[in-house]
N, C-alpha and C positions, 0 to 999 in steps of 0.2 A: 504494500500500500504506500503510495508516494506521499511524502510529507509536503504539506502546502504552507503558504505564508501565514504567520500569526496575524490575527485581526488587531485592531488598535487597542492599546492598553486601557483606554478610557472606558471600555465596556465593562470593566470589572465592577463598577459601582452599582450596576443593575443586577448582578448575578445572585444576590441574596434575596431577591424578591420572589420567593417560591410561593406564590399565592394562586388563586383560582379564578381569575376573571375570565368570562366566557366570550372572548372575541376570537372568532374562529377563522382559521386560514389553513387550507389543506397543505400538508407537506408531501412532497413526492416520495412515494414508497414503491415497493415491488408491486407487480400486478396482484390484485386482491381477489379472493373468492370468499364470500361470506361463509363463516363456519356454520355447520348444521348440527354437529354433535361435539360438544366440548369434552376434552379429556377430564378425568376425575380431579386432576390437580387444580382445576379452576372452580371447584366446588366451594361451598361455604366453609370457613375456618372458625371453629368454635372453641379452640383451646388456647387462644391468645387472650391478653388482658382485655381486648375489645373485640367484639364479633366482626368478622369480615364476610360480607355477603357473597354468594356465588356470582360468577360472571354470567350474565344472561345469555341464553342460546341465541344464535343468529345475529349477534351484534359485532363481534370482533372478527375481522378478516383472518383467514387461516394463516396467511404469511406473517402475521404479527403475533401469533402464538409462540410460546417458547418451544424451540426445536433444535435438534443437532444439525449443523451444516458444516461445510468445509471451512477451515480457517481462512478468513479473508486476507490475512497478512502472515504468511509462514515465518517471517523474520521475528515475530513477536513470541516470547516464551509463554509457556503454560501459566495461566493465572492472570494474564494481561486482560484488561478491560478496554475495548475499543468502542467509542461512541461515534456514530455517523448521524449527526442531527438532521441533515437534509433528507436522509432516507428513513428517519424515525426508527433507527435500529441500534441496538447495543449488542456487542459480541463479548463473550467470555471465552478466551482461548483455552482449549483443552489439549490433551496429548494426542499423538497419532494423527496430526493434521486436521483435527476437528475443532469446532467451537459451538458453544450454545448461543443461539440468537434469540433476543427478546425484542418485541415491539415496544415502542415508547411513545409518550406524548412529549412534545418539545415546547417548552415555554420560551418567551422572548429572550430570556437570559441564556437559554441553551444555544442560541445562535451567536452569542456575543463573546465567547472566549474559546480558544483552541490551544492545543499544545500537549506536552507530556506532563503528567502530574503523578502524585502518589496518593493512594487512598490512605490518608493519615489516620482516620478512625471511623468507626461506624456506630450507629445507635439504633436500638430497638425502641419503637414508639417515642421518637424524639420530641423535645419541645421545639417550638418554632418561635424565633425572635426576629421580627422585622427590624432592619437597620433604622437608625434615627432619620436618615434621609427619606426613607419610605414613609415613616410616621409623619414627617413634615408634610408630605404630599397627601397622606391619607390619615387625617386626624382620628378617624374611627378606629385606627389600629393602636391608638395610644395605650389601651389596656394591656396590649401584648408587647409593649416596648421593652428594650433592654432594661430600663430602670424598673419596670414592673415585673420582670422575670419571664416574659414570654408567654406563649400559649400552651396550656396543658396538652399532653398527648390525648389522642382519641380520634374518633371518626371525622370530626370537623377540622382537625389539624392539617394544614396543607402539605406536610411532609409524610403523612400516612404512617404505615406500620414500620418502616425502616428508612434510614438515610445513610448515605456514604458521603464523606466529606473530603474534598480534594485539595491538596496542598502542592505548591511548587516552590522549590528552594526554601522550604521551611515556612512559607507564607500561605495563609488561607486564600485560595482563589475565589472563594465565595460560590464556587460551582458545586452543585449538589446533584446526586443521583438518588432518587427517593420514590416512595410509593404514592398512593392517593390519586392515580390517574383513573378517571371514570371510564368504564369500558367503551362507551360510545365515542369518546374523544381520543382513543388510542390511535396513534399514527397521524395526529393533527397537532397544529400549533394552537394551544388553547389556554395559555396562562402567561403570567409574567415570570414563571419559574424557570427551572433548569430542565433536567431530564426526569420524566415521571413514568413509573411503571405501574402496572396493576399490582395491588398489594400482594397477591399470591406470588407474582414474579419478584417483587422487591424482597420478600422473605427468602425465596430460593436463592437469589443473587447474594444476599447478605450472608447466607450460610456457606456459600462457595468461595467468596472472594477473601483471600488471606490479608492479614494486616500488612500494610506496606506495599500492596499490589501496585503495579504500574498501570496507569490509565492514560490512554491516548484519545484525545478529543480532536476529531477532524474539523478543519475550518469549514464554515458554511459559505457556499457561493451566494447565499441570500444577503449576507453582510447587513449593512444598515437598512437596506430596503425591507428586509423581513422584520427587523425590530421596529421599524417605523409604523407598523400596523397596530401596535399596542398602545 
């Protein structure tokens, strides 16, 4: 997979805005075929601190369901996460030339940063804390500000059931890979957030990705034009 040029550094300021505004814009994905019968792994989860409903039948295209595929970049070692925001896909490199592919929803911030990073840490049912800059734009978020300790975990939290936090050179990129993608919006640009998975897939990815894993985020050809729709 050829490396492309980093986007402008100024985009980092929006990357922590993992919220759920419903301004829709389709992202180019693989040709889709609507799923007719979902695998059991997309059923309801009842043994978590908060219930996770089953993914409805006939909503998610089959190409966006978790599946094993060929490794898109054989140069990357096992355990590497590759994010392709323009195709709304995330890959976890496996051994023997294979990878697990997950469909994602891409927030505006998901188009705004690219490069190599490290999965510095991960959290189950994380708290969400909007940055002060976002609170200034959205006074309704003041109860969840840094000063007020953020939003409690749960079904209404924009980070969902799991979150992976990306750092570069020891600094937080503010780029997040997390849950809480509503099934009908999988494969679309639907929020101001980063990379959003179905909660079932976020849990699966969380269990598989080792601490310190390499993460490669490919640049988006949409660049500022994509972020401008939000």
